[in-house]
BAKEDO-234751 format. One line per 2 residues: number of its first residue (from 0); their letters; for each residue x, y, z of N, C-alpha, C. Coordinates in steps of 0.001 Angstrom, whole numbers. Example, Ala and Ser with C-alpha at 12.3 -4.5 7.8 and 13.67 -1.06 7.14 Angstrom:
# residues 2
0> as> 13190,-5690,7800,12300,-4500,7800,13200,-3300,7800; 12850,-2250,7080,13670,-1060,7140,12900,30,7870
//
This chain:
# residues 64
0> md> 31567,63894,71960,31230,64053,70500,29491,64633,70182; 29264,66160,69567,27422,66104,69446,27339,65684,68192
2> fr> 26505,66172,68078,25398,65532,66588,26213,66089,65733; 26770,67138,65525,27398,67818,64129,28799,66907,63892
4> dr> 29296,65938,65095,30499,65863,65205,30475,64212,64335; 29289,63759,64822,28597,62605,64577,27926,62616,63128
6> vr> 27668,63635,62502,27141,64055,61295,28419,64157,59955; 29512,65142,60677,31035,64923,60158,31624,63191,59612
8> ae> 31463,62655,61060,32033,61229,60997,31400,59923,59961; 30058,60546,60185,29171,59410,58986,29504,59994,57535
10> ka> 29466,61394,57115,30035,61759,56171,31244,61207,55816; 32570,61387,56712,33988,60618,56106,33776,59310,55509
12> el> 33057,58326,56944,32296,57070,56496,32000,56529,55531; 31031,57577,54770,30443,57027,53562,31063,57667,52725
14> de> 31970,58511,52485,32534,59365,51551,33951,57824,50863; 34245,57468,52158,35422,56545,52049,34802,55109,51186
16> kl> 33463,54878,51725,33022,53802,51306,32594,53842,49646; 32339,55128,49474,31896,55226,47890,33331,55158,47034
18> ak> 34285,55957,47736,35546,55866,46808,35997,54266,46506; 35708,53724,47460,36050,52280,47282,35000,51548,46055
20> lk> 33717,51978,46271,33259,51279,45264,33548,51726,43983; 33346,53755,43532,34043,53970,42409,35382,53375,42164
22> af> 36207,53015,42729,37352,52338,42464,37402,50872,42035; 36166,50533,42418,36037,48413,42045,35408,48442,40588
24> fd> 34459,50159,40458,34509,49824,39034,35197,50071,37848; 36466,50228,38174,37752,49906,36971,38208,48779,37332
26> tp> 37982,47709,37982,38684,46152,37895,38052,45483,37026; 38785,44286,36637,37959,43249,36007,37110,42438,36531
28> if> 36978,42850,38143,35911,41900,38810,34378,42594,38064; 34322,43727,38283,33403,44461,38246,32995,44520,36796
30> ag> 33794,44334,35688,33842,44030,34377,33266,42679,34016; 33707,41885,34964,33004,40281,34770,31581,39764,35086
32> ld> 31047,40991,36053,29588,40837,36661,28922,40721,35655; 27503,40398,35480,26694,40297,34625,25966,42056,34543
34> ea> 25329,42405,33287,24892,44101,33291,24011,44076,34203; 22958,43471,34696,21897,43891,36038,23014,43978,37405
36> eq> 24014,43217,37456,24513,43749,38863,25430,44901,39002; 26002,44887,37472,26256,46274,37410,25440,47571,37658
38> qr> 24388,47632,37226,23610,48828,37296,23010,48309,38605; 22676,47477,38934,22339,47836,40960,23681,48811,41161
40> mr> 25259,48271,41329,25766,48779,41679,26246,50529,41521; 25976,50693,39988,25796,52187,39974,24697,52694,40466
42> aq> 23917,51972,40474,22497,52660,40890,22895,52490,42910; 23352,52266,43352,24162,52030,44793,25237,53156,44499
44> de> 25557,53419,43666,26407,54630,43767,26145,56007,43594; 25144,56085,42606,24205,57308,42717,23298,57740,44346
46> am> 23215,56449,44809,22349,56956,46113,23412,57014,46728; 24756,56654,47305,25367,57026,48031,25852,58906,47689
48> cd> 26092,58814,46615,26347,60190,46115,25141,61181,46484; 24048,60928,46829,23046,61660,47197,22860,61767,48346
50> ys> 23320,60815,49518,23168,61005,50441,24444,61680,50811; 25380,61595,50319,26943,62216,50729,26670,64012,50354
52> na> 26274,64034,49486,25519,65418,48926,24791,65993,50039; 23882,65086,50694,22708,65498,51826,23485,65804,53075
54> lk> 24334,65158,53548,24989,65385,55009,25671,66300,54746; 26765,66722,53299,27515,68047,53347,26534,69558,53156
56> ar> 25324,68676,52836,24328,70666,52941,23870,70769,54464; 23921,69591,55410,23672,69689,56384,24753,70165,57299
58> id> 26574,69217,56759,27431,70578,57392,27217,71774,57093; 27339,72337,55800,27280,73469,55226,26322,74663,55976
60> af> 25228,73966,56656,24223,74734,57345,24640,75125,58634; 25275,74436,59042,25982,74656,60603,26163,76010,60923
62> pa> 25958,76332,62284,26243,77493,62742,27856,77605,62391; 28500,78365,62531,30213,78335,62532,30409,78358,63835
//
């Protein structure tokens, strides 16, 4: 496995975690959290999206 494969795998794992986090936002458990914790989780979501976009940019720049 070369570094490109590792970057692709890292993005796939991150995107899976991100999808689970986004799904959690629609649960009664999330709704029951205090506002400060909800905001921290939304900040986490934003950071993970930025990270995923950075990995996508790297992957898109790989030579064909």
